[in-house]
C-alpha positions in Angstrom: 11.1 -22.6 -7.2 13.3 -23.5 -10.5 10.2 -24.4 -12.0 8.3 -21.4 -11.6 11.3 -19.7 -13.0 11.2 -21.7 -15.7 7.7 -21.5 -16.2 8.4 -17.4 -16.0 10.7 -16.9 -18.3 8.9 -19.0 -21.0 6.0 -16.5 -20.6 7.9 -13.5 -21.0 10.0 -14.7 -24.1 6.3 -16.1 -25.6 4.9 -12.3 -24.5 8.0 -10.6 -26.1 7.5 -13.5 -29.7 3.8 -12.5 -29.6 4.6 -8.6 -29.2 7.6 -8.6 -32.1 5.1 -10.6 -34.5 2.2 -8.2 -33.9 3.1 -4.7 -34.5 0.7 -1.9 -34.9 -0.2 -0.5 -38.2 0.0 2.9 -39.3 -1.5 4.4 -42.4 0.0 7.8 -43.6 -1.7 9.7 -46.3 0.2 12.0 -48.3 -1.7 14.9 -50.4 -1.3 15.9 -54.0 1.0 18.4 -55.4 0.0 21.8 -54.7 2.2 24.9 -54.2 5.4 25.9 -55.4 8.3 23.8 -54.7 10.0 23.1 -51.6 6.7 23.6 -50.2 3.5 21.3 -49.6 6.0 18.4 -50.6 3.6 15.7 -48.9 4.8 12.7 -50.7 8.6 13.9 -50.3 7.3 14.4 -47.0 5.7 11.3 -46.0 8.6 9.1 -47.5 11.1 11.0 -45.7 9.5 10.5 -42.3 8.5 6.7 -43.5 12.4 6.1 -44.2 13.2 7.4 -40.5 11.0 4.8 -39.0 11.9 2.3 -41.2 14.0 0.2 -38.5 11.2 0.4 -36.1 10.1 -3.4 -36.4 7.1 -2.5 -34.0 5.6 -0.4 -36.7 4.0 -2.1 -39.7 3.3 2.0 -41.4 2.1 1.8 -44.9 2.0 5.0 -46.9 -0.1 6.3 -49.6 0.7 8.9 -52.2 -1.1 11.2 -54.0 -4.0 11.3 -52.1 -6.5 8.8 -50.8 -5.8 5.4 -51.6 -7.0 4.0 -54.9 -7.1 0.2 -52.9 -8.7 0.8 -49.4 -7.4 -2.7 -48.5 -4.3 -0.3 -47.3 -6.8 0.6 -44.3 -7.3 -3.2 -42.7 -6.6 -3.4 -39.0 -5.3 0.1 -39.0 -5.0 1.0 -35.8 -3.9 4.9 -36.5 -4.3 7.1 -39.9 -2.4 10.6 -40.2 -3.4 12.8 -43.0 -0.7 14.9 -44.6 -2.5 17.2 -47.3 -4.7 20.3 -48.5 -7.5 20.7 -46.9 -10.2 23.6 -47.2 -13.5 22.8 -49.1 -11.6 20.0 -51.0 -10.4 17.7 -48.4 -9.9 14.3 -49.1 -11.7 13.2 -45.6 -14.7 15.6 -47.3 -15.3 13.7 -50.6 -17.8 10.9 -52.0 -20.8 12.8 -50.3 -20.1 12.0 -47.0 -18.8 8.3 -47.6 -14.9 8.8 -46.7 -16.4 10.9 -43.3 -18.7 7.9 -41.9 -15.4 5.7 -42.4 -13.2 8.1 -40.3 -16.0 8.4 -37.8 -16.7 4.7 -37.7 -12.5 4.7 -37.4 -12.5 6.7 -34.8 -15.4 5.2 -32.9 -13.2 2.0 -32.7 -10.2 3.7 -31.2 -8.1 4.3 -34.4 -5.8 7.3 -34.0 -6.3 10.1 -36.3 -3.6 12.7 -37.3 -4.2 15.8 -39.5 -1.2 17.9 -40.4 -0.8 21.3 -41.7 -3.2 22.4 -44.5 -5.1 18.6 -43.1 -6.3 20.3 -40.1 -8.3 22.7 -42.1 -11.8 22.3 -42.7 -15.6 23.9 -43.2 -17.3 23.8 -40.3 -20.5 22.8 -42.2 -19.0 20.2 -43.9 -16.9 18.1 -41.1 -16.0 20.7 -38.1 -18.2 18.7 -35.6 -16.5 15.0 -36.8 -13.3 17.0 -36.0 -13.5 18.4 -32.9 -14.7 14.7 -31.7 -11.7 13.5 -33.4 -8.8 15.3 -32.6 -10.1 18.1 -30.5 -10.3 21.3 -33.1 -9.4 22.4 -36.3 -8.4 25.6 -38.3 -11.2 27.5 -39.7 -11.5 30.4 -42.3 -11.5 34.1 -41.0 -11.3 32.7 -37.0 -8.0 30.9 -37.4 -4.8 32.9 -39.0 -2.0 31.5 -40.9 1.3 33.7 -40.4 4.5 32.7 -41.6 6.9 33.1 -38.3 9.0 31.6 -36.2 7.8 30.6 -32.9 10.2 29.6 -30.1 9.0 26.3 -28.4 10.8 26.4 -25.5 8.7 24.4 -23.1 6.8 21.1 -23.3 4.4 19.1 -21.3 4.9 15.9 -20.1 3.6 13.6 -22.7 5.1 11.1 -24.8 5.5 12.9 -28.2 7.8 15.3 -26.3 10.4 13.1 -25.0 13.4 14.0 -25.9 12.4 17.0 -28.0 15.0 20.1 -27.2 13.7 23.8 -27.4 13.6 24.9 -31.2 12.5 27.4 -33.7 11.8 27.3 -37.7 10.1 29.7 -39.9 6.9 27.7 -41.1 3.8 28.9 -41.5 2.1 28.0 -37.9 -1.6 28.5 -38.0 -3.0 29.7 -34.6 -6.0 30.8 -33.1 -7.6 27.1 -33.9 -10.9 26.2 -33.3 -11.1 23.7 -30.3 -13.7 22.1 -28.7 -16.1 24.0 -26.8 -14.3 27.3 -27.5 -11.3 26.1 -25.0 -7.9 28.3 -25.6 -5.9 25.7 -26.3 -3.3 26.5 -24.6 -3.0 24.4 -21.2 -4.9 21.0 -20.3 -8.2 20.6 -20.4 -10.9 17.6 -20.0 -13.8 18.5 -22.3 -16.8 16.1 -22.4 -14.5 13.0 -21.6 -11.8 14.4 -24.2 -8.4 14.8 -22.9 -6.7 17.4 -24.5 -2.9 18.3 -24.0 -1.5 21.4 -26.4 2.2 19.8 -27.6 3.9 22.9 -29.4 2.7 26.3 -27.8 4.2 29.9 -28.7 3.5 33.4 -28.5 2.7 35.6 -31.6 4.1 39.0 -31.4 2.4 42.3 -31.9 3.4 42.3 -36.1 2.8 38.2 -36.5 -1.1 39.1 -34.9 -1.6 42.3 -37.1 -1.7 39.7 -40.3 0.2 41.2 -42.8 0.7 38.0 -44.5 -1.9 36.0 -43.8 -4.7 34.9 -46.2 -6.9 37.1 -46.7 -4.8 39.7 -45.3 -4.9 41.1 -41.7 -5.6 42.8 -39.4 -8.6 40.6 -37.7 -9.7 42.6 -34.4 -10.2 39.3 -32.8 -6.7 38.3 -33.2 -5.7 41.1 -31.9 -7.6 41.1 -29.2 -6.0 37.7 -27.6 -2.4 40.2 -27.6 -0.1 38.3 -25.4 -1.8 34.6 -25.2 0.2 31.6 -25.7 -0.9 29.3 -28.9 -1.1 26.0 -29.6 0.3 25.1 -32.8 0.0 21.2 -31.6 -2.3 19.5 -29.4 -3.0 15.9 -28.7 -6.1 14.3 -27.6 -7.5 10.8 -25.6 -10.7 9.9 -26.8 -13.0 8.3 -24.4 -12.3 4.4 -26.2 -9.1 5.6 -25.7 -8.5 6.4 -29.3 -5.7 8.8 -29.7 -5.7 12.2 -32.1 -3.3 14.9 -32.6 -3.3 18.1 -34.7 -0.1 19.6 -36.5 -0.2 23.0 -37.9 3.6 23.0 -39.2 4.7 21.5 -42.0 4.7 23.6 -44.9 8.3 23.8 -45.7 9.4 20.8 -46.9 13.2 21.6 -45.7 12.1 22.2 -42.1 12.0 17.9 -42.2 16.1 18.5 -41.6 15.5 20.0 -38.2 16.3 17.3 -35.5 13.3 18.1 -32.9 10.5 19.4 -35.2 10.8 15.9 -36.7 11.2 14.0 -33.5 8.2 15.8 -32.6 5.9 13.9 -35.5 7.8 10.7 -35.6 7.1 10.4 -31.8 3.2 11.4 -32.7 3.4 8.8 -35.1 4.0 6.2 -32.7 2.0 7.3 -29.9 -1.0 7.4 -32.0 -0.5 3.9 -33.3 -0.2 2.4 -29.6 3.6 2.1 -30.2 5.6 3.1 -26.3 7.8 6.4 -27.3 11.3 5.8 -26.4 12.8 7.8 -23.3 14.4 9.8 -25.5 12.2 9.7 -28.4 13.0 8.8 -31.9 16.3 9.4 -33.1 16.8 9.9 -36.9 19.1 11.5 -38.9 18.1 13.6 -42.6 20.4 14.4 -45.0 20.8 16.8 -47.6 20.4 14.1 -50.1 17.8 12.5 -48.4 15.7 16.1 -47.9 15.9 16.8 -52.2 14.7 13.1 -52.7 11.1 12.3 -54.2 10.1 16.0 -54.4 6.9 16.3 -56.9 7.1 17.5 -60.0 6.2 21.4 -59.9 6.1 24.6 -62.6 9.7 26.3 -62.0 11.5 23.0 -61.3 
């Protein structure tokens, strides 16, 4: 009996050491500067989030600033890759005549986690719509989705590792909604579509004024948006693919100062761990951000 206990103890210690020596690798790519100061501060935002995770020994976090990395060796052994950047027809993922798209698609086939944040969730359907539906279950589509600046309330959360420790919150941001989801599901409830397990993470209900879209681009109203009056909308969602690869889409992240909100920030920090295959703590990832922290690494922009 004593020998058995010693062997068991040895096994557990060895297992713990192996886990500690083999952290999961997450690559986060920050886009190039765009928009006025304190908006689309991708470089500052990524570096801020990286500092919040600096003590997570189970995560090897690598960051690439100012767009697609010049040295693609950063991707070697990656368990997950997150894109926080501008999107649309010049999305970093669609450059080089499809080479990058093919590379990311190979990652997805290998079970690598993929996350896209804010403008990074928008692609031209003909360029990468099929891939985004496969990778993360949805994307922003011009003239189908809309991009109002508003303050949704997130009062209820599904049981999911990303929502651990997240309390109800509301922040003013450019929260996109009416996303183009796989098989045109509404995206506001859990679903399984073609072996893709879909979970809405942040869901809120736009009021009539928001749906009328006086400050979306192009200016509203859009009849198809108004037609869904009263419908709850997903502004962050997570998926698990058939090969156990994970993905998420997050439409917030326009205003840099929102990273000061503990629950806004915790949601993304949790997502970074989850998408990488790291166990999310029961109460979520704890972090603190000061006024000094939020002002670090801001991009040089006109007017600053």
